[in-house]
C-alpha positions as CSV (number, residue, x, y, z in Angstrom):
1,X,-6.0,9.9,3.3
2,X,-8.4,6.9,3.4
3,X,-6.7,4.3,5.3
4,X,-7.1,0.8,5.1
5,X,-5.7,-2.4,7.0
6,X,-6.4,-5.7,4.6
7,X,-6.3,-9.0,4.8
8,X,-4.0,-10.3,2.5
9,X,-0.4,-12.7,2.9
10,X,1.5,-10.1,1.6
11,X,0.0,-6.3,1.6
12,X,-1.0,-4.9,5.5
13,X,-2.6,-1.3,4.7
14,X,-3.4,0.2,1.7
15,X,-4.0,4.0,1.7
16,X,-5.1,6.5,-0.8
17,X,-4.4,10.0,-1.5
18,X,-7.5,10.7,-4.2
19,X,-6.2,14.6,-4.6
20,X,-2.6,13.6,-5.5
21,X,-3.4,10.0,-6.9
22,X,-0.9,8.2,-4.1
23,X,-1.4,4.9,-3.4
24,X,0.4,3.6,-0.4
25,X,1.2,-0.5,0.5
26,X,2.8,-1.4,3.6
27,X,3.5,-5.1,3.1
28,X,3.7,-7.9,5.4
29,X,7.4,-7.1,6.7
30,X,7.0,-3.6,7.6
31,X,7.9,-2.3,4.3
32,X,6.0,0.6,3.1
33,X,5.6,2.2,-0.9
34,X,4.7,5.3,-2.5
35,X,2.8,4.6,-5.4
36,X,2.1,7.9,-7.9
37,X,-0.2,9.0,-10.6
38,X,-2.3,6.0,-9.9
39,X,-5.7,6.3,-11.0
40,X,-8.7,6.0,-8.4
41,X,-10.5,2.8,-9.7
42,X,-6.7,0.9,-9.2
43,X,-7.1,1.4,-5.6
44,X,-10.4,1.0,-5.2
45,X,-10.0,-2.8,-7.4
46,X,-6.8,-3.4,-5.4
47,X,-9.4,-3.1,-2.0
48,X,-12.2,-5.7,-3.5
49,X,-9.6,-7.8,-5.0
50,X,-10.0,-11.5,-3.3
51,X,-6.3,-11.9,-3.9
52,X,-4.7,-8.5,-3.0
53,X,-1.2,-9.8,-3.5
54,X,-2.4,-11.1,-7.1
55,X,-4.0,-7.9,-8.0
56,X,-0.4,-6.1,-6.8
57,X,1.9,-8.5,-9.0
58,X,-0.5,-7.9,-11.7
59,X,-1.8,-4.7,-12.2
60,X,0.8,-2.0,-10.0
61,X,4.0,-3.7,-9.5
62,X,6.4,-2.3,-12.6
63,X,3.2,0.1,-13.7
64,X,3.8,3.1,-11.5
65,X,7.0,5.2,-10.3
66,X,7.5,4.4,-6.8
67,X,9.5,5.4,-4.0
68,X,10.1,3.5,-0.7
69,X,9.6,5.2,2.3
70,X,12.1,5.2,5.7
71,X,8.8,4.2,7.9
72,X,5.8,1.7,7.9
73,X,2.0,3.3,9.1
74,X,2.3,0.2,11.8
75,X,5.3,1.6,13.6
76,X,6.1,5.3,13.9
77,X,9.8,6.6,14.1
78,X,11.5,5.6,17.6
79,X,8.6,3.6,18.6
80,X,9.1,-0.5,19.5
81,X,9.6,-3.0,17.0
82,X,8.3,-5.8,20.2
83,X,4.7,-7.3,19.5
């Protein structure tokens, strides 16, 4: 899995599993979502977008099946939420 920390007011981490075409998006809130059947070009364009939040809203949101995950990349189960 390719994991990328991004500079964005909306997203914190973008990860992609090319073999299964699964895009993982962790939002600044700490919420993690898995998006299914996402072509590699969508991932690449998201990483390169000047505004990742705008790209997400325009191209990804509402177009792919997704699942909310229990834990984020930045906080594993049992870890403290303190800064």
